[in-house]
PDB file as gemmi writes it, atoms N, CA and C in Angstrom:
CRYST1    1.000    1.000    1.000  90.00  90.00  90.00 P 1                      
ATOM      1  N   MET A   1     -19.789 -56.688 212.062  1.00  0.00           N  
ATOM      2  CA  MET A   1     -21.029 -56.156 212.585  1.00  0.00           C  
ATOM      3  C   MET A   1     -21.630 -57.189 213.540  1.00  0.00           C  
ATOM      4  N   THR A   2     -22.167 -56.739 214.652  1.00  0.00           N  
ATOM      5  CA  THR A   2     -22.740 -57.647 215.641  1.00  0.00           C  
ATOM      6  C   THR A   2     -24.160 -58.040 215.251  1.00  0.00           C  
ATOM      7  N   LYS A   3     -24.663 -59.087 215.888  1.00  0.00           N  
ATOM      8  CA  LYS A   3     -26.030 -59.536 215.623  1.00  0.00           C  
ATOM      9  C   LYS A   3     -27.031 -58.454 216.015  1.00  0.00           C  
ATOM     10  N   LYS A   4     -26.738 -57.758 217.119  1.00  0.00           N  
ATOM     11  CA  LYS A   4     -27.643 -56.707 217.585  1.00  0.00           C  
ATOM     12  C   LYS A   4     -27.726 -55.572 216.568  1.00  0.00           C  
ATOM     13  N   ALA A   5     -26.567 -55.162 216.036  1.00  0.00           N  
ATOM     14  CA  ALA A   5     -26.540 -54.084 215.052  1.00  0.00           C  
ATOM     15  C   ALA A   5     -27.273 -54.501 213.777  1.00  0.00           C  
ATOM     16  N   THR A   6     -27.069 -55.737 213.359  1.00  0.00           N  
ATOM     17  CA  THR A   6     -27.761 -56.252 212.176  1.00  0.00           C  
ATOM     18  C   THR A   6     -29.274 -56.251 212.395  1.00  0.00           C  
ATOM     19  N   ALA A   7     -29.705 -56.712 213.577  1.00  0.00           N  
ATOM     20  CA  ALA A   7     -31.136 -56.749 213.898  1.00  0.00           C  
ATOM     21  C   ALA A   7     -31.725 -55.343 213.897  1.00  0.00           C  
ATOM     22  N   GLU A   8     -30.991 -54.377 214.416  1.00  0.00           N  
ATOM     23  CA  GLU A   8     -31.479 -52.999 214.448  1.00  0.00           C  
ATOM     24  C   GLU A   8     -31.629 -52.432 213.036  1.00  0.00           C  
ATOM     25  N   ILE A   9     -30.701 -52.752 212.159  1.00  0.00           N  
ATOM     26  CA  ILE A   9     -30.767 -52.277 210.770  1.00  0.00           C  
ATOM     27  C   ILE A   9     -31.965 -52.908 210.059  1.00  0.00           C  
ATOM     28  N   ILE A  10     -32.137 -54.208 210.228  1.00  0.00           N  
ATOM     29  CA  ILE A  10     -33.269 -54.901 209.584  1.00  0.00           C  
ATOM     30  C   ILE A  10     -34.591 -54.343 210.107  1.00  0.00           C  
ATOM     31  N   ALA A  11     -34.688 -54.138 211.425  1.00  0.00           N  
ATOM     32  CA  ALA A  11     -35.912 -53.592 212.017  1.00  0.00           C  
ATOM     33  C   ALA A  11     -36.207 -52.205 211.449  1.00  0.00           C  
ATOM     34  N   ALA A  12     -35.185 -51.369 211.303  1.00  0.00           N  
ATOM     35  CA  ALA A  12     -35.377 -50.017 210.759  1.00  0.00           C  
ATOM     36  C   ALA A  12     -35.871 -50.072 209.311  1.00  0.00           C  
ATOM     37  N   VAL A  13     -35.329 -50.987 208.530  1.00  0.00           N  
ATOM     38  CA  VAL A  13     -35.740 -51.125 207.126  1.00  0.00           C  
ATOM     39  C   VAL A  13     -37.183 -51.619 207.045  1.00  0.00           C  
ATOM     40  N   ILE A  14     -37.524 -52.606 207.852  1.00  0.00           N  
ATOM     41  CA  ILE A  14     -38.883 -53.166 207.827  1.00  0.00           C  
ATOM     42  C   ILE A  14     -39.910 -52.120 208.237  1.00  0.00           C  
ATOM     43  N   LYS A  15     -39.580 -51.284 209.211  1.00  0.00           N  
ATOM     44  CA  LYS A  15     -40.508 -50.234 209.649  1.00  0.00           C  
ATOM     45  C   LYS A  15     -40.866 -49.302 208.502  1.00  0.00           C  
ATOM     46  N   GLN A  16     -39.926 -49.045 207.602  1.00  0.00           N  
ATOM     47  CA  GLN A  16     -40.138 -48.118 206.493  1.00  0.00           C  
ATOM     48  C   GLN A  16     -40.740 -48.775 205.256  1.00  0.00           C  
ATOM     49  N   ASP A  17     -40.678 -50.108 205.180  1.00  0.00           N  
ATOM     50  CA  ASP A  17     -41.130 -50.833 203.991  1.00  0.00           C  
ATOM     51  C   ASP A  17     -42.645 -51.018 204.022  1.00  0.00           C  
ATOM     52  N   GLU A  18     -43.350 -50.340 203.126  1.00  0.00           N  
ATOM     53  CA  GLU A  18     -44.812 -50.420 203.096  1.00  0.00           C  
ATOM     54  C   GLU A  18     -45.328 -51.680 202.408  1.00  0.00           C  
ATOM     55  N   THR A  19     -44.430 -52.471 201.809  1.00  0.00           N  
ATOM     56  CA  THR A  19     -44.873 -53.697 201.150  1.00  0.00           C  
ATOM     57  C   THR A  19     -45.008 -54.856 202.121  1.00  0.00           C  
ATOM     58  N   VAL A  20     -44.475 -54.694 203.339  1.00  0.00           N  
ATOM     59  CA  VAL A  20     -44.581 -55.748 204.346  1.00  0.00           C  
ATOM     60  C   VAL A  20     -45.952 -55.639 205.009  1.00  0.00           C  
ATOM     61  N   ILE A  21     -46.655 -56.750 205.116  1.00  0.00           N  
ATOM     62  CA  ILE A  21     -47.983 -56.785 205.717  1.00  0.00           C  
ATOM     63  C   ILE A  21     -47.881 -56.298 207.158  1.00  0.00           C  
ATOM     64  N   PRO A  22     -48.784 -55.377 207.565  1.00  0.00           N  
ATOM     65  CA  PRO A  22     -48.686 -54.773 208.891  1.00  0.00           C  
ATOM     66  C   PRO A  22     -48.549 -55.758 210.050  1.00  0.00           C  
ATOM     67  N   GLY A  23     -49.337 -56.786 210.112  1.00  0.00           N  
ATOM     68  CA  GLY A  23     -49.239 -57.739 211.219  1.00  0.00           C  
ATOM     69  C   GLY A  23     -47.904 -58.464 211.254  1.00  0.00           C  
ATOM     70  N   ILE A  24     -47.398 -58.776 210.084  1.00  0.00           N  
ATOM     71  CA  ILE A  24     -46.108 -59.458 209.973  1.00  0.00           C  
ATOM     72  C   ILE A  24     -44.983 -58.521 210.394  1.00  0.00           C  
ATOM     73  N   LYS A  25     -45.101 -57.260 210.011  1.00  0.00           N  
ATOM     74  CA  LYS A  25     -44.085 -56.264 210.322  1.00  0.00           C  
ATOM     75  C   LYS A  25     -43.831 -56.203 211.831  1.00  0.00           C  
ATOM     76  N   GLU A  26     -44.891 -56.110 212.625  1.00  0.00           N  
ATOM     77  CA  GLU A  26     -44.749 -56.015 214.084  1.00  0.00           C  
ATOM     78  C   GLU A  26     -44.127 -57.282 214.668  1.00  0.00           C  
ATOM     79  N   LYS A  27     -44.525 -58.440 214.138  1.00  0.00           N  
ATOM     80  CA  LYS A  27     -43.976 -59.703 214.638  1.00  0.00           C  
ATOM     81  C   LYS A  27     -42.487 -59.810 214.372  1.00  0.00           C  
ATOM     82  N   VAL A  28     -42.058 -59.426 213.166  1.00  0.00           N  
ATOM     83  CA  VAL A  28     -40.632 -59.500 212.818  1.00  0.00           C  
ATOM     84  C   VAL A  28     -39.827 -58.540 213.679  1.00  0.00           C  
ATOM     85  N   ILE A  29     -40.312 -57.337 213.853  1.00  0.00           N  
ATOM     86  CA  ILE A  29     -39.605 -56.350 214.677  1.00  0.00           C  
ATOM     87  C   ILE A  29     -39.505 -56.833 216.114  1.00  0.00           C  
ATOM     88  N   ALA A  30     -40.589 -57.419 216.638  1.00  0.00           N  
ATOM     89  CA  ALA A  30     -40.558 -57.934 218.006  1.00  0.00           C  
ATOM     90  C   ALA A  30     -39.524 -59.052 218.142  1.00  0.00           C  
ATOM     91  N   LEU A  31     -39.453 -59.928 217.154  1.00  0.00           N  
ATOM     92  CA  LEU A  31     -38.469 -61.013 217.202  1.00  0.00           C  
ATOM     93  C   LEU A  31     -37.040 -60.484 217.121  1.00  0.00           C  
ATOM     94  N   LEU A  32     -36.818 -59.521 216.260  1.00  0.00           N  
ATOM     95  CA  LEU A  32     -35.473 -58.973 216.081  1.00  0.00           C  
ATOM     96  C   LEU A  32     -34.991 -58.188 217.298  1.00  0.00           C  
ATOM     97  N   THR A  33     -35.882 -57.427 217.891  1.00  0.00           N  
ATOM     98  CA  THR A  33     -35.484 -56.564 219.000  1.00  0.00           C  
ATOM     99  C   THR A  33     -35.600 -57.241 220.355  1.00  0.00           C  
ATOM    100  N   GLY A  34     -36.277 -58.381 220.404  1.00  0.00           N  
ATOM    101  CA  GLY A  34     -36.448 -59.075 221.675  1.00  0.00           C  
ATOM    102  C   GLY A  34     -37.508 -58.449 222.557  1.00  0.00           C  
ATOM    103  N   LYS A  35     -38.240 -57.486 222.016  1.00  0.00           N  
ATOM    104  CA  LYS A  35     -39.309 -56.831 222.770  1.00  0.00           C  
ATOM    105  C   LYS A  35     -40.610 -57.575 222.522  1.00  0.00           C  
ATOM    106  N   PRO A  36     -41.527 -57.543 223.496  1.00  0.00           N  
ATOM    107  CA  PRO A  36     -42.807 -58.217 223.269  1.00  0.00           C  
ATOM    108  C   PRO A  36     -43.576 -57.550 222.131  1.00  0.00           C  
ATOM    109  N   GLU A  37     -44.328 -58.358 221.445  1.00  0.00           N  
ATOM    110  CA  GLU A  37     -45.122 -57.864 220.323  1.00  0.00           C  
ATOM    111  C   GLU A  37     -46.181 -56.890 220.834  1.00  0.00           C  
ATOM    112  N   PRO A  38     -46.339 -55.730 220.184  1.00  0.00           N  
ATOM    113  CA  PRO A  38     -47.356 -54.773 220.634  1.00  0.00           C  
ATOM    114  C   PRO A  38     -48.757 -55.360 220.480  1.00  0.00           C  
ATOM    115  N   GLU A  39     -49.637 -54.925 221.357  1.00  0.00           N  
ATOM    116  CA  GLU A  39     -51.010 -55.427 221.308  1.00  0.00           C  
ATOM    117  C   GLU A  39     -51.683 -54.936 220.036  1.00  0.00           C  
ATOM    118  N   LYS A  40     -52.358 -55.842 219.363  1.00  0.00           N  
ATOM    119  CA  LYS A  40     -53.009 -55.549 218.092  1.00  0.00           C  
ATOM    120  C   LYS A  40     -54.332 -54.816 218.346  1.00  0.00           C  
ATOM    121  N   PRO A  41     -54.601 -53.729 217.615  1.00  0.00           N  
ATOM    122  CA  PRO A  41     -55.885 -53.042 217.794  1.00  0.00           C  
ATOM    123  C   PRO A  41     -57.027 -53.943 217.339  1.00  0.00           C  
ATOM    124  N   GLN A  42     -58.165 -53.806 217.963  1.00  0.00           N  
ATOM    125  CA  GLN A  42     -59.316 -54.633 217.629  1.00  0.00           C  
ATOM    126  C   GLN A  42     -60.192 -54.001 216.555  1.00  0.00           C  
ATOM    127  N   LEU A  43     -60.145 -52.669 216.442  1.00  0.00           N  
ATOM    128  CA  LEU A  43     -60.929 -51.952 215.447  1.00  0.00           C  
ATOM    129  C   LEU A  43     -60.004 -51.091 214.597  1.00  0.00           C  
ATOM    130  N   LEU A  44     -60.255 -51.080 213.288  1.00  0.00           N  
ATOM    131  CA  LEU A  44     -59.411 -50.318 212.369  1.00  0.00           C  
ATOM    132  C   LEU A  44     -60.223 -49.251 211.646  1.00  0.00           C  
ATOM    133  N   THR A  45     -59.561 -48.149 211.309  1.00  0.00           N  
ATOM    134  CA  THR A  45     -60.184 -47.108 210.494  1.00  0.00           C  
ATOM    135  C   THR A  45     -60.291 -47.605 209.058  1.00  0.00           C  
ATOM    136  N   GLN A  46     -60.940 -46.808 208.217  1.00  0.00           N  
ATOM    137  CA  GLN A  46     -61.064 -47.188 206.812  1.00  0.00           C  
ATOM    138  C   GLN A  46     -59.687 -47.252 206.149  1.00  0.00           C  
ATOM    139  N   ASN A  47     -58.816 -46.293 206.453  1.00  0.00           N  
ATOM    140  CA  ASN A  47     -57.456 -46.313 205.891  1.00  0.00           C  
ATOM    141  C   ASN A  47     -56.684 -47.541 206.353  1.00  0.00           C  
ATOM    142  N   GLN A  48     -56.757 -47.851 207.641  1.00  0.00           N  
ATOM    143  CA  GLN A  48     -56.052 -49.019 208.179  1.00  0.00           C  
ATOM    144  C   GLN A  48     -56.602 -50.304 207.576  1.00  0.00           C  
ATOM    145  N   THR A  49     -57.917 -50.348 207.391  1.00  0.00           N  
ATOM    146  CA  THR A  49     -58.555 -51.520 206.794  1.00  0.00           C  
ATOM    147  C   THR A  49     -58.080 -51.721 205.357  1.00  0.00           C  
ATOM    148  N   ALA A  50     -58.000 -50.620 204.612  1.00  0.00           N  
ATOM    149  CA  ALA A  50     -57.530 -50.698 203.228  1.00  0.00           C  
ATOM    150  C   ALA A  50     -56.100 -51.224 203.184  1.00  0.00           C  
ATOM    151  N   LYS A  51     -55.264 -50.720 204.068  1.00  0.00           N  
ATOM    152  CA  LYS A  51     -53.867 -51.168 204.101  1.00  0.00           C  
ATOM    153  C   LYS A  51     -53.795 -52.640 204.515  1.00  0.00           C  
ATOM    154  N   PHE A  52     -54.599 -53.032 205.489  1.00  0.00           N  
ATOM    155  CA  PHE A  52     -54.631 -54.411 205.971  1.00  0.00           C  
ATOM    156  C   PHE A  52     -54.986 -55.372 204.841  1.00  0.00           C  
ATOM    157  N   LEU A  53     -55.971 -54.985 204.029  1.00  0.00           N  
ATOM    158  CA  LEU A  53     -56.428 -55.852 202.935  1.00  0.00           C  
ATOM    159  C   LEU A  53     -55.648 -55.629 201.637  1.00  0.00           C  
ATOM    160  N   GLY A  54     -54.831 -54.587 201.597  1.00  0.00           N  
ATOM    161  CA  GLY A  54     -54.055 -54.316 200.393  1.00  0.00           C  
ATOM    162  C   GLY A  54     -54.883 -53.762 199.254  1.00  0.00           C  
ATOM    163  N   VAL A  55     -55.895 -52.969 199.602  1.00  0.00           N  
ATOM    164  CA  VAL A  55     -56.765 -52.363 198.596  1.00  0.00           C  
ATOM    165  C   VAL A  55     -56.866 -50.866 198.863  1.00  0.00           C  
ATOM    166  N   SER A  56     -57.615 -50.156 198.017  1.00  0.00           N  
ATOM    167  CA  SER A  56     -57.788 -48.713 198.193  1.00  0.00           C  
ATOM    168  C   SER A  56     -58.941 -48.427 199.157  1.00  0.00           C  
ATOM    169  N   ARG A  57     -58.997 -47.173 199.630  1.00  0.00           N  
ATOM    170  CA  ARG A  57     -60.119 -46.748 200.482  1.00  0.00           C  
ATOM    171  C   ARG A  57     -61.431 -46.860 199.720  1.00  0.00           C  
ATOM    172  N   GLN A  58     -61.394 -46.565 198.432  1.00  0.00           N  
ATOM    173  CA  GLN A  58     -62.604 -46.645 197.620  1.00  0.00           C  
ATOM    174  C   GLN A  58     -63.126 -48.082 197.581  1.00  0.00           C  
ATOM    175  N   THR A  59     -62.221 -49.052 197.517  1.00  0.00           N  
ATOM    176  CA  THR A  59     -62.630 -50.460 197.516  1.00  0.00           C  
ATOM    177  C   THR A  59     -63.291 -50.814 198.848  1.00  0.00           C  
ATOM    178  N   ILE A  60     -62.761 -50.304 199.955  1.00  0.00           N  
ATOM    179  CA  ILE A  60     -63.372 -50.550 201.269  1.00  0.00           C  
ATOM    180  C   ILE A  60     -64.778 -49.961 201.288  1.00  0.00           C  
ATOM    181  N   TYR A  61     -64.925 -48.756 200.755  1.00  0.00           N  
ATOM    182  CA  TYR A  61     -66.233 -48.115 200.685  1.00  0.00           C  
ATOM    183  C   TYR A  61     -67.211 -48.974 199.877  1.00  0.00           C  
ATOM    184  N   LEU A  62     -66.763 -49.452 198.711  1.00  0.00           N  
ATOM    185  CA  LEU A  62     -67.628 -50.268 197.857  1.00  0.00           C  
ATOM    186  C   LEU A  62     -67.966 -51.611 198.513  1.00  0.00           C  
ATOM    187  N   MET A  63     -66.971 -52.221 199.170  1.00  0.00           N  
ATOM    188  CA  MET A  63     -67.215 -53.497 199.860  1.00  0.00           C  
ATOM    189  C   MET A  63     -68.229 -53.306 200.986  1.00  0.00           C  
ATOM    190  N   THR A  64     -68.173 -52.164 201.649  1.00  0.00           N  
ATOM    191  CA  THR A  64     -69.126 -51.863 202.715  1.00  0.00           C  
ATOM    192  C   THR A  64     -70.522 -51.668 202.138  1.00  0.00           C  
ATOM    193  N   ARG A  65     -70.621 -50.923 201.039  1.00  0.00           N  
ATOM    194  CA  ARG A  65     -71.926 -50.691 200.388  1.00  0.00           C  
ATOM    195  C   ARG A  65     -72.562 -51.988 199.913  1.00  0.00           C  
ATOM    196  N   LYS A  66     -71.717 -52.927 199.415  1.00  0.00           N  
ATOM    197  CA  LYS A  66     -72.229 -54.207 198.923  1.00  0.00           C  
ATOM    198  C   LYS A  66     -72.510 -55.198 200.048  1.00  0.00           C  
ATOM    199  N   GLY A  67     -72.142 -54.844 201.270  1.00  0.00           N  
ATOM    200  CA  GLY A  67     -72.394 -55.726 202.404  1.00  0.00           C  
ATOM    201  C   GLY A  67     -71.303 -56.761 202.630  1.00  0.00           C  
ATOM    202  N   LEU A  68     -70.184 -56.637 201.921  1.00  0.00           N  
ATOM    203  CA  LEU A  68     -69.086 -57.585 202.102  1.00  0.00           C  
ATOM    204  C   LEU A  68     -68.309 -57.292 203.386  1.00  0.00           C  
ATOM    205  N   LEU A  69     -68.322 -56.032 203.806  1.00  0.00           N  
ATOM    206  CA  LEU A  69     -67.715 -55.628 205.077  1.00  0.00           C  
ATOM    207  C   LEU A  69     -68.806 -55.000 205.931  1.00  0.00           C  
ATOM    208  N   LYS A  70     -68.813 -55.343 207.196  1.00  0.00           N  
ATOM    209  CA  LYS A  70     -69.801 -54.774 208.105  1.00  0.00           C  
ATOM    210  C   LYS A  70     -69.069 -53.985 209.193  1.00  0.00           C  
ATOM    211  N   PRO A  71     -69.093 -52.652 209.089  1.00  0.00           N  
ATOM    212  CA  PRO A  71     -68.390 -51.847 210.075  1.00  0.00           C  
ATOM    213  C   PRO A  71     -69.165 -51.730 211.384  1.00  0.00           C  
ATOM    214  N   CYS A  72     -68.453 -51.431 212.444  1.00  0.00           N  
ATOM    215  CA  CYS A  72     -69.065 -51.042 213.716  1.00  0.00           C  
ATOM    216  C   CYS A  72     -69.300 -49.543 213.594  1.00  0.00           C  
ATOM    217  N   ILE A  73     -70.458 -49.103 213.976  1.00  0.00           N  
ATOM    218  CA  ILE A  73     -70.753 -47.674 213.919  1.00  0.00           C  
ATOM    219  C   ILE A  73     -70.603 -47.109 215.330  1.00  0.00           C  
ATOM    220  N   LEU A  74     -69.658 -46.211 215.488  1.00  0.00           N  
ATOM    221  CA  LEU A  74     -69.394 -45.576 216.771  1.00  0.00           C  
ATOM    222  C   LEU A  74     -70.207 -44.293 216.880  1.00  0.00           C  
ATOM    223  N   PRO A  75     -70.289 -43.716 218.077  1.00  0.00           N  
ATOM    224  CA  PRO A  75     -71.001 -42.439 218.220  1.00  0.00           C  
ATOM    225  C   PRO A  75     -70.463 -41.413 217.222  1.00  0.00           C  
ATOM    226  N   GLY A  76     -71.364 -40.656 216.637  1.00  0.00           N  
ATOM    227  CA  GLY A  76     -70.973 -39.674 215.637  1.00  0.00           C  
ATOM    228  C   GLY A  76     -70.936 -40.268 214.234  1.00  0.00           C  
ATOM    229  N   GLY A  77     -71.358 -41.543 214.094  1.00  0.00           N  
ATOM    230  CA  GLY A  77     -71.388 -42.187 212.784  1.00  0.00           C  
ATOM    231  C   GLY A  77     -70.034 -42.665 212.280  1.00  0.00           C  
ATOM    232  N   ILE A  78     -69.041 -42.694 213.169  1.00  0.00           N  
ATOM    233  CA  ILE A  78     -67.698 -43.128 212.790  1.00  0.00           C  
ATOM    234  C   ILE A  78     -67.693 -44.633 212.566  1.00  0.00           C  
ATOM    235  N   LYS A  79     -67.142 -45.051 211.427  1.00  0.00           N  
ATOM    236  CA  LYS A  79     -67.086 -46.479 211.091  1.00  0.00           C  
ATOM    237  C   LYS A  79     -65.727 -47.051 211.446  1.00  0.00           C  
ATOM    238  N   ARG A  80     -65.744 -48.223 212.044  1.00  0.00           N  
ATOM    239  CA  ARG A  80     -64.520 -48.976 212.336  1.00  0.00           C  
ATOM    240  C   ARG A  80     -64.779 -50.426 211.942  1.00  0.00           C  
ATOM    241  N   TYR A  81     -63.706 -51.107 211.554  1.00  0.00           N  
ATOM    242  CA  TYR A  81     -63.821 -52.479 211.077  1.00  0.00           C  
ATOM    243  C   TYR A  81     -63.089 -53.418 212.029  1.00  0.00           C  
ATOM    244  N   ARG A  82     -63.730 -54.529 212.378  1.00  0.00           N  
ATOM    245  CA  ARG A  82     -63.140 -55.505 213.302  1.00  0.00           C  
ATOM    246  C   ARG A  82     -62.016 -56.280 212.624  1.00  0.00           C  
ATOM    247  N   VAL A  83     -60.892 -56.368 213.318  1.00  0.00           N  
ATOM    248  CA  VAL A  83     -59.743 -57.116 212.801  1.00  0.00           C  
ATOM    249  C   VAL A  83     -60.139 -58.574 212.584  1.00  0.00           C  
ATOM    250  N   LYS A  84     -60.900 -59.119 213.508  1.00  0.00           N  
ATOM    251  CA  LYS A  84     -61.339 -60.515 213.411  1.00  0.00           C  
ATOM    252  C   LYS A  84     -62.106 -60.762 212.103  1.00  0.00           C  
ATOM    253  N   ASP A  85     -62.992 -59.830 211.734  1.00  0.00           N  
ATOM    254  CA  ASP A  85     -63.756 -59.962 210.492  1.00  0.00           C  
ATOM    255  C   ASP A  85     -62.838 -59.899 209.273  1.00  0.00           C  
ATOM    256  N   LEU A  86     -61.846 -59.001 209.336  1.00  0.00           N  
ATOM    257  CA  LEU A  86     -60.919 -58.850 208.217  1.00  0.00           C  
ATOM    258  C   LEU A  86     -60.042 -60.085 208.057  1.00  0.00           C  
ATOM    259  N   GLU A  87     -59.636 -60.669 209.176  1.00  0.00           N  
ATOM    260  CA  GLU A  87     -58.829 -61.888 209.119  1.00  0.00           C  
ATOM    261  C   GLU A  87     -59.630 -63.032 208.505  1.00  0.00           C  
ATOM    262  N   GLU A  88     -60.930 -63.082 208.797  1.00  0.00           N  
ATOM    263  CA  GLU A  88     -61.787 -64.109 208.193  1.00  0.00           C  
ATOM    264  C   GLU A  88     -61.890 -63.915 206.685  1.00  0.00           C  
ATOM    265  N   ILE A  89     -61.976 -62.660 206.259  1.00  0.00           N  
ATOM    266  CA  ILE A  89     -62.059 -62.365 204.821  1.00  0.00           C  
ATOM    267  C   ILE A  89     -60.776 -62.792 204.122  1.00  0.00           C  
ATOM    268  N   THR A  90     -59.631 -62.509 204.739  1.00  0.00           N  
ATOM    269  CA  THR A  90     -58.361 -62.848 204.100  1.00  0.00           C  
ATOM    270  C   THR A  90     -58.132 -64.353 204.062  1.00  0.00           C  
ATOM    271  N   ASN A  91     -58.813 -65.096 204.929  1.00  0.00           N  
ATOM    272  CA  ASN A  91     -58.680 -66.554 204.929  1.00  0.00           C  
ATOM    273  C   ASN A  91     -59.672 -67.227 203.991  1.00  0.00           C  
ATOM    274  N   THR A  92     -60.577 -66.455 203.405  1.00  0.00           N  
ATOM    275  CA  THR A  92     -61.567 -66.987 202.473  1.00  0.00           C  
ATOM    276  C   THR A  92     -60.922 -67.168 201.113  1.00  0.00           C  
ATOM    277  N   THR A  93     -61.148 -68.331 200.513  1.00  0.00           N  
ATOM    278  CA  THR A  93     -60.520 -68.622 199.216  1.00  0.00           C  
ATOM    279  C   THR A  93     -61.391 -68.127 198.060  1.00  0.00           C  
ATOM    280  N   GLU A  94     -62.692 -68.013 198.246  1.00  0.00           N  
ATOM    281  CA  GLU A  94     -63.583 -67.608 197.178  1.00  0.00           C  
ATOM    282  C   GLU A  94     -63.642 -66.083 197.108  1.00  0.00           C  
ATOM    283  N   VAL A  95     -63.516 -65.537 195.904  1.00  0.00           N  
ATOM    284  CA  VAL A  95     -63.592 -64.101 195.703  1.00  0.00           C  
ATOM    285  C   VAL A  95     -64.920 -63.792 195.037  1.00  0.00           C  
ATOM    286  N   THR A  96     -65.671 -62.864 195.607  1.00  0.00           N  
ATOM    287  CA  THR A  96     -66.975 -62.499 195.080  1.00  0.00           C  
ATOM    288  C   THR A  96     -66.895 -61.124 194.433  1.00  0.00           C  
ATOM    289  N   GLN A  97     -67.541 -60.958 193.295  1.00  0.00           N  
ATOM    290  CA  GLN A  97     -67.531 -59.645 192.637  1.00  0.00           C  
ATOM    291  C   GLN A  97     -68.919 -59.102 192.535  1.00  0.00           C  
TER     292      GLN A  97                                                      
END                                                                             
């Protein structure tokens, strides 16, 4: 098997694996395929935020109610969460309940 074929198989498996952290997934696929890394979105939906943090949508809702997450409110009351804010949360060592 060639290196290219191996890289394509690994990339296909990683795309389907939901246990791989989303940001890491794109970086690995970009390295394997030799394609530039796709541009990262700056705002995430509640579902995307939950997946990013590895928690449920209900946890995102509760974190927002408690003021631990501060969403951007778009026209129509749509909530989006800044990737930068989420990255800061994941780099925090202290967990608050």
